[in-house]
C-alpha positions in Angstrom: 5.9 22.5 1.9 7.3 24.3 -1.1 6.4 24.1 -4.8 7.8 20.7 -5.5 11.6 20.8 -5.3 11.8 24.6 -5.8 12.8 26.3 -2.6 11.4 29.5 -1.5 11.1 30.9 2.0 9.1 32.6 4.7 8.4 36.3 5.1 9.5 39.5 3.4 10.5 39.2 -0.2 10.0 35.4 -0.1 6.3 35.4 0.6 5.1 32.4 2.6 6.1 29.4 0.5 7.9 27.2 3.1 10.7 24.8 2.1 10.9 21.1 1.6 13.6 18.9 0.2 11.7 16.2 -1.7 14.2 13.3 -1.4 14.2 9.8 0.0 18.0 9.3 0.3 18.9 7.1 3.3 22.5 7.9 3.4 25.6 9.2 1.7 27.8 6.8 -0.1 31.5 6.1 0.1 32.2 5.2 -3.5 36.0 5.0 -3.7 36.5 6.2 -7.2 39.1 8.8 -8.2 38.5 11.5 -10.8 40.2 10.6 -14.0 38.9 13.1 -16.6 41.1 15.9 -18.0 40.3 19.5 -18.6 40.3 20.3 -22.3 42.6 23.0 -23.4 40.3 24.1 -26.2 36.7 23.7 -27.3 36.6 23.5 -31.1 33.0 22.1 -31.1 31.7 25.1 -29.2 29.8 27.2 -31.7 29.1 29.9 -29.2 26.6 30.7 -26.4 24.8 33.3 -24.5 23.5 34.1 -21.1 20.0 32.8 -20.5 17.6 33.6 -17.7 18.9 34.7 -14.3 17.6 35.5 -10.9 17.0 39.1 -11.8 14.8 38.0 -14.7 12.9 35.7 -12.4 12.3 38.1 -9.5 11.4 41.1 -11.6 9.2 39.5 -14.2 5.5 40.5 -14.4 6.3 43.9 -12.8 8.0 42.3 -9.9 4.9 40.4 -8.8 7.0 37.3 -8.2 8.6 35.4 -5.3 12.3 35.0 -4.9 13.0 31.4 -6.0 16.0 29.2 -6.1 17.1 26.9 -7.5 16.2 27.7 -11.1 16.2 24.2 -12.6 16.5 23.8 -16.4 13.7 23.3 -18.9 15.5 23.7 -22.2 14.3 22.4 -25.6 15.3 23.3 -29.2 14.0 22.7 -32.7 12.9 24.4 -35.9 15.4 27.2 -35.4 14.2 28.1 -31.9 15.5 27.6 -28.4 13.2 27.7 -25.5 14.4 28.0 -21.9 12.2 27.7 -18.8 13.2 27.9 -15.2 11.5 28.5 -11.9 9.4 30.6 -12.6 10.0 32.3 -16.0 10.6 31.4 -19.7 12.2 33.0 -22.7 12.4 32.0 -26.4 15.4 32.7 -28.6 16.4 32.2 -32.2 19.4 30.1 -33.0 21.6 33.2 -33.0 20.7 33.9 -29.4 18.4 36.8 -30.0 15.6 36.9 -27.5 12.2 36.8 -29.2 10.0 36.4 -26.2 10.4 37.0 -22.5 11.2 36.9 -19.8 7.5 35.8 -19.2 6.5 34.6 -15.8 5.0 31.1 -15.8 1.9 32.3 -14.0 1.1 34.6 -16.9 2.0 32.0 -19.5 -0.4 29.4 -18.0 -3.2 32.0 -17.5 -3.0 32.4 -13.7 -2.9 35.6 -11.6 0.5 36.7 -10.5 2.4 34.5 -8.1 2.1 37.3 -5.5 0.4 40.7 -6.1 2.7 43.0 -4.2 0.1 45.8 -4.1 -2.8 43.7 -2.7 -1.0 40.7 -1.2 -3.1 38.3 -3.2 -1.5 35.0 -4.0 -1.8 33.2 -7.3 -1.2 29.5 -8.1 2.2 28.1 -7.2 4.1 26.8 -10.2 7.3 24.8 -10.2 9.6 22.3 -12.1 9.2 23.3 -15.7 10.4 20.8 -18.5 9.9 21.2 -22.2 10.3 19.1 -25.4 10.1 19.9 -29.1 8.6 16.9 -31.0 10.0 16.7 -34.5 7.3 14.2 -35.5 4.3 16.5 -34.8 6.3 19.8 -35.0 4.9 20.9 -31.7 6.4 22.2 -28.5 5.3 20.7 -25.2 6.0 22.2 -21.7 4.9 20.8 -18.4 4.9 22.3 -14.9 3.5 21.3 -11.5 0.8 23.7 -10.3 -0.5 23.8 -6.7 -3.8 25.6 -6.1 -4.3 28.0 -3.3 -7.3 28.6 -1.0 -8.7 31.6 -2.8 -6.0 34.3 -2.9 -4.5 33.3 0.4 -1.1 31.6 0.8 -2.7 28.4 2.1 -2.6 25.4 -0.3 -5.9 23.7 -1.1 -4.3 20.3 -1.7 -5.4 20.1 -5.3 -2.4 20.0 -7.7 -2.1 19.3 -11.4 0.3 19.0 -14.2 -0.3 21.9 -16.6 0.7 20.9 -20.1 1.2 23.6 -22.7 1.2 22.6 -26.4 2.1 25.0 -29.2 -0.5 25.3 -31.9 2.2 25.4 -34.6 5.9 24.7 -35.0 6.6 28.3 -33.9 6.7 28.6 -30.1 6.3 32.3 -30.2 2.7 31.8 -31.3 -0.4 30.5 -29.6 -0.5 27.6 -27.2 -3.2 25.2 -25.9 -3.2 24.5 -22.1 -4.3 21.2 -20.6 -4.7 20.4 -16.9 -4.1 16.9 -15.5 -5.1 16.5 -11.8 -2.5 14.5 -9.8 -3.7 14.8 -6.2 -4.8 11.1 -6.6 -7.2 11.1 -3.7 -10.3 10.0 -5.7 -11.4 13.5 -6.7 -11.5 15.0 -10.2 -11.3 11.5 -11.7 -8.1 10.6 -10.0 -7.5 7.2 -8.2 -7.1 7.2 -4.5 -3.5 6.4 -3.5 -4.2 7.0 0.2 -1.6 9.8 0.8 -1.3 11.0 4.3 -3.4 14.2 4.9 -5.7 13.4 2.0 -3.8 14.8 -1.0 -0.9 13.4 -3.0 1.6 15.6 -4.7 2.8 15.1 -8.3 6.3 16.3 -7.7 9.3 16.6 -10.1 7.4 16.2 -13.4 9.4 15.3 -16.5 8.5 14.7 -20.1 9.3 12.2 -22.8 7.6 10.8 -25.9 7.5 8.0 -28.5 5.7 7.9 -31.8 2.2 7.8 -30.3 2.2 9.2 -26.7 3.6 11.9 -24.6 4.8 10.6 -21.2 4.9 12.5 -18.0 6.3 11.1 -14.8 6.1 12.3 -11.2 7.4 11.4 -7.7 4.4 11.1 -5.5 4.6 12.5 -2.0 1.9 13.7 0.4 1.0 17.4 0.3 0.1 17.7 4.0 1.9 14.8 5.5 5.0 12.7 5.3 5.7 9.6 3.1 6.7 8.7 -0.4 4.2 6.7 -2.5 6.1 5.8 -5.6 6.6 7.2 -9.1 3.7 7.8 -11.4 3.8 7.3 -15.2 1.2 9.1 -17.3 0.8 8.3 -21.1 -1.2 10.8 -23.1 -2.2 10.7 -26.8 0.4 12.7 -28.6 -1.8 13.2 -31.7 -4.7 14.4 -29.6 -2.5 17.0 -27.8 -0.9 18.1 -31.0 -4.3 18.6 -32.7 -5.8 20.5 -29.8 -8.4 17.8 -28.9 -10.5 18.6 -26.0 -10.1 15.4 -24.0 -7.0 13.4 -24.9 -6.8 9.8 -23.7 -4.7 9.4 -20.6 -3.3 6.1 -19.0 -1.8 6.1 -15.5 0.6 3.5 -14.3 1.2 3.6 -10.6 4.8 2.5 -10.3 4.4 2.6 -6.5 2.0 -0.4 -6.6 3.4 -3.2 -4.4 2.9 -5.6 -7.2 5.7 -3.9 -9.2 9.0 -5.6 -8.4 11.1 -2.4 -8.5 11.7 0.7 -6.3 10.4 3.6 -8.4 11.8 7.0 -7.8 12.4 9.6 -10.6 11.4 7.3 -13.4 12.6 9.5 -16.3 11.0 9.0 -19.7 13.1 9.2 -22.9 12.9 12.0 -25.4 13.7 11.7 -29.1 15.0 14.9 -30.6 14.9 13.7 -34.2 11.7 11.7 -34.4 13.4 8.4 -33.9 11.2 6.0 -31.9 11.1 2.3 -31.0 8.5 0.4 -33.1 8.9 -2.7 -31.0 5.8 -4.3 -29.5 3.4 -1.9 -31.1 5.4 1.1 -30.2 7.5 1.4 -27.0 8.6 4.2 -24.7 11.6 3.6 -22.5 12.2 5.1 -19.1 15.1 4.7 -16.6 15.4 5.0 -12.8 18.1 4.5 -10.2 17.8 3.0 -6.7 20.8 4.0 -4.6 18.6 6.4 -2.6 16.7 3.4 -1.3 19.8 1.8 0.2 21.2 2.6 3.6 24.7 2.5 2.1 23.7 5.1 -0.4 25.2 2.9 -3.2 24.0 0.6 -5.9 25.2 -1.4 -8.9 22.0 -1.5 -10.8 19.5 0.8 -12.5 16.0 0.0 -13.8 14.8 -0.2 -17.4 11.1 0.5 -17.7 9.1 0.2 -20.9 5.5 1.0 -21.9 4.5 -1.0 -24.9 1.7 -1.1 -27.4 1.5 2.7 -27.4 -0.1 2.6 -30.8 -3.3 1.7 -28.9 -3.4 5.0 -27.0 -6.2 6.4 -29.1 -8.3 3.3 -29.8 -7.8 1.0 -26.7 -5.8 2.8 -24.1 -6.2 0.0 -21.6 -4.1 -2.2 -23.9 -0.9 -0.4 -23.0 1.4 -2.4 -20.8 4.2 -1.6 -18.3 7.4 -3.8 -17.8 10.5 -3.3 -15.7 13.8 -5.1 -15.4 17.1 -4.5 -13.6 20.4 -3.7 -15.4 23.8 -4.4 -13.8 26.0 -1.3 -14.0 29.2 0.2 -12.5 28.7 1.0 -8.8 27.4 4.6 -8.2 26.4 6.4 -5.0 24.7 9.4 -3.5 27.2 12.2 -3.5 28.3 14.2 -0.5 25.5 16.8 0.0 27.7 19.9 0.1 30.7 20.9 -1.9 33.1 23.9 -1.7 33.4 26.8 -4.2 36.1 29.3 -4.9 36.2 32.3 -2.6 35.0 35.7 -4.0 32.6 38.6 -3.5 29.4 37.7 -1.6 27.4 40.8 -1.0 24.3 39.1 0.5 26.5 37.3 3.0 28.4 40.5 3.7 25.2 42.4 4.3 24.1 39.8 6.9 27.5 40.2 8.6 27.8 44.0 8.6 26.1 45.6 11.7 22.9 47.2 10.7 22.9 46.2 7.0 20.6 43.2 7.1 18.1 44.8 9.5 18.0 48.0 7.5 18.0 46.7 3.9 16.7 43.1 4.1 14.5 43.1 7.2 16.4 40.3 8.9 18.7 40.1 11.9 22.5 40.2 11.5 24.3 36.8 11.3 27.9 35.9 10.4 28.4 32.7 8.5 31.4 31.5 6.5 32.0 32.7 2.9 31.9 31.4 0.4 29.2 29.0 1.5 29.2 25.4 0.3 26.4 24.5 -2.1 24.3 21.3 -2.4 24.8 19.0 -5.4 22.3 16.5 -6.6 21.5 13.1 -5.1 21.8 10.0 -7.4 18.4 10.2 -9.0 18.2 9.5 -12.8 18.6 12.6 -15.0 17.6 13.3 -18.6 17.1 10.3 -20.8 17.4 10.3 -24.6 16.6 7.7 -27.3 18.8 8.0 -30.3 20.4 5.7 -32.8 18.5 2.8 -31.2 20.1 3.3 -27.8 19.2 4.9 -24.5 21.5 7.6 -23.2 21.4 8.9 -19.6 23.3 10.3 -16.7 23.1 10.7 -12.9 25.2 12.3 -10.2 27.5 10.0 -8.2 29.9 10.1 -5.3 33.6 10.3 -6.3 36.9 10.6 -4.4 38.7 13.8 -5.2 42.5 14.2 -5.3 42.7 15.6 -1.8 41.0 12.5 -0.4 37.6 14.3 0.2 34.3 13.1 -1.4 32.7 15.1 -4.1 30.4 14.7 -7.1 30.9 13.3 -10.6 28.6 12.2 -13.4 27.8 8.5 -14.1 26.8 7.9 -17.7 25.0 5.0 -19.4 24.6 4.0 -23.1 22.1 1.1 -23.1 20.8 -1.4 -25.6 17.1 -1.3 -24.6 16.3 -4.6 -26.5 18.9 -6.7 -24.7 19.6 -4.6 -21.6 23.3 -4.7 -22.5 25.6 -1.7 -22.0 27.5 -0.1 -24.9 29.2 2.3 -22.4 29.1 2.9 -18.7 31.5 5.0 -16.7 32.1 7.9 -14.4 33.1 11.4 -15.5 34.9 13.3 -12.8 37.8 15.7 -12.1 40.3 15.3 -9.3 40.0 19.0 -8.2 36.4 19.9 -8.9 32.8 18.7 -8.7 30.6 18.0 -11.7 26.8 18.1 -10.9 23.4 18.0 -12.6 24.6 16.2 -15.7 22.2 16.1 -18.7 22.9 14.3 -21.9 21.6 15.0 -25.4 22.3 12.9 -28.5 22.1 13.4 -32.3 20.2 10.9 -34.4 23.6 9.5 -35.6 24.5 8.8 -32.0 26.9 11.6 -31.0 26.2 13.0 -27.6 27.2 15.7 -25.2 26.8 15.9 -21.4 26.1 19.3 -19.8 26.9 20.0 -16.1 28.0 22.6 -13.6 31.7 22.6 -12.6 32.4 23.9 -9.1 35.2 23.5 -6.6 37.8 25.3 -4.4 39.4 26.6 -7.5 36.3 27.0 -9.7 33.4 29.4 -9.4 30.2 27.6 -10.6 30.8 27.3 -14.3 29.0 25.8 -17.3 30.8 22.7 -18.5 30.4 19.9 -20.9 31.9 16.7 -22.2 31.4 14.5 -25.3 29.6 11.2 -25.0 30.2 8.3 -27.4 28.8 4.8 -27.3 32.3 3.2 -27.8 34.7 5.7 -26.2 32.4 6.9 -23.4 32.9 10.4 -22.0 35.6 12.7 -23.2 37.5 15.6 -21.6 35.8 18.3 -19.5 35.3 21.6 -21.4 34.3 24.9 -19.8 31.7 26.6 -22.0 31.5 29.6 -19.7 33.6 30.2 -16.6 31.8 31.5 -13.5 32.5 35.1 -12.5 32.1 34.7 -8.8 30.7 32.4 -6.1 27.0 31.6 -5.6 25.5 34.0 -3.1 21.9 32.9 -2.6 19.4 32.7 0.2 18.6 29.0 0.6 20.2 27.5 3.7 20.5 30.9 5.5 19.1 31.0 9.0 15.9 33.1 9.5 14.8 32.2 6.0 13.5 28.7 6.8 15.7 26.9 4.4 17.5 23.6 5.2 20.0 23.2 2.3 21.9 25.8 0.3 20.3 24.7 -3.0 22.0 24.8 -6.3 19.6 22.9 -8.7 17.3 20.0 -9.3 18.1 19.1 -12.9 19.9 20.3 -16.0 18.9 20.1 -19.6 20.3 19.5 -23.1 18.6 19.3 -26.5 19.7 18.1 -29.9 18.5 19.9 -33.1 20.0 18.2 -36.1 23.8 18.1 -35.5 23.7 20.9 -33.0 23.3 20.2 -29.3 22.1 23.0 -27.1 23.1 22.9 -23.4 21.6 24.8 -20.5 23.7 24.9 -17.3 23.4 26.9 -14.1 26.4 29.1 -13.4 27.3 32.5 -12.0 27.5 35.1 -14.8 28.3 38.2 -12.7 29.7 39.3 -9.4 29.6 42.6 -7.4 30.7 44.1 -4.1 28.6 45.0 -1.1 29.0 48.7 -2.1 27.6 48.0 -5.6 24.9 45.8 -4.0 23.7 48.8 -2.0 23.8 51.2 -4.9 20.4 52.3 -6.3 18.5 50.5 -7.5 19.2 48.4 -4.5 20.5 44.8 -4.7 20.4 44.6 -8.5 24.1 45.2 -9.3 23.4 46.7 -12.7 20.5 44.3 -13.4 22.5 41.2 -12.8 21.0 39.8 -9.6 18.4 40.5 -6.9 18.5 40.9 -3.2 18.5 37.2 -2.3 20.4 35.4 -5.1 22.7 35.7 -8.1 22.1 32.4 -10.0 22.3 32.6 -13.8 22.1 30.2 -16.7 24.3 29.7 -19.8 23.0 28.4 -23.1 25.7 26.9 -25.3 25.6 25.4 -28.8 27.9 22.4 -29.7 28.4 21.5 -33.3 28.9 17.7 -33.9 
């Protein structure tokens, strides 16, 4: 298995982190909905942007003592004049003008572990994946969470133990010192965890994400088996926010097992809400809201409901943590469905693919046999799991990827959006954002305190290299036109899904990110920032194309600022 949803591979530059696609989708849907959005001719709200972390940063951080990892995933957060971006497996901190203040720093170093792989000795460090971060305006602290899997000594073998590592800044300045907490999530009765009976003796706290209300920080995971098969339900952890912010040694933690048979809802990717401006629900002694979808549980791959979860009485987290309570109810929504797994991209230069195709190139330079496969390769979009959830202006705002019908009659990916009244369960807005000639994937919505939102996503199709896109989101008008914040420079040319590398799907991402800071919304989207030819790829230093990529991939990220 791999580090959560982060794909790596076997042998050579990839080390020995095999691949798994942690999903429970039963089928692909046939939602018969045409794309109706328009492409905007201008972007007056776009303040500017800059290129964030890329594959070259990831692979060559910490002196190159890193694995090659894709997809990057997005762990963006912003506040107090700073922007922090985390991906698999590096982070960087910028000021609001885009100047890099810190990084790229590999996550193993940030969390105090030995290098992911010591390329001189072959020693392995902890395996870290799935970063998410959040700036809490209430406590003026930065929170970042990752899933960490322990090794057997310095070997590549996994011990089975895994934990959520929670980094909390000691001040409002993320470039300063941080406290690190470790929350065991193997849930087999060891280290104070309950025993959920996962096959093989160890559960996995996969796909962690973070939210918060006035009193608690919430972390959620999808629970799989580390050494076996089977899905065991989402887990919801509530942790005292004040204790974390103050650096307390042992903050109170409450675990809700949403996979318990007594809970009347299928629980997969139960995403907790963030509040960028310190707005929280005071109902029922303090309430945190979470959302999940359920199309992945249906053989049809479609659904017309999502699930509203709430943890109430959060004010008791420090005095009587057992008094917190969990509730869930179904909300009727517009039909959505699991998108087609692979989508086309615009043809262009693909030096990794070309090296595999040219006789002698791959064996000489990459250490793999030659193979010829079509170019450009299709890439995988998201399933229909819930994505980033925000609580702002008394409403819940969220998105998920959905199947749509493109103009040529083929199926592709769009973004379903939801603006919800959490008190009544009513919908202020619910619709599907899609284009007739391109796919939109990994949508993430952020919203200002006054209730103005933006959805970030990747735009990709036969006429579009993977590009950073966005659209406005309003509780009355719904989603607006599709804007391109930064156009892709070429096709994705990565290693996942290539034979010999042990990868099943040509991975693009697992989630996006967006963050509101006052009236500015910061977006982070995966895209392709640079392209190069095979000749440039083989120019010294090998594979780096002027510091824009590595041997096995060329993914990049774009950070954009939208003024509302």
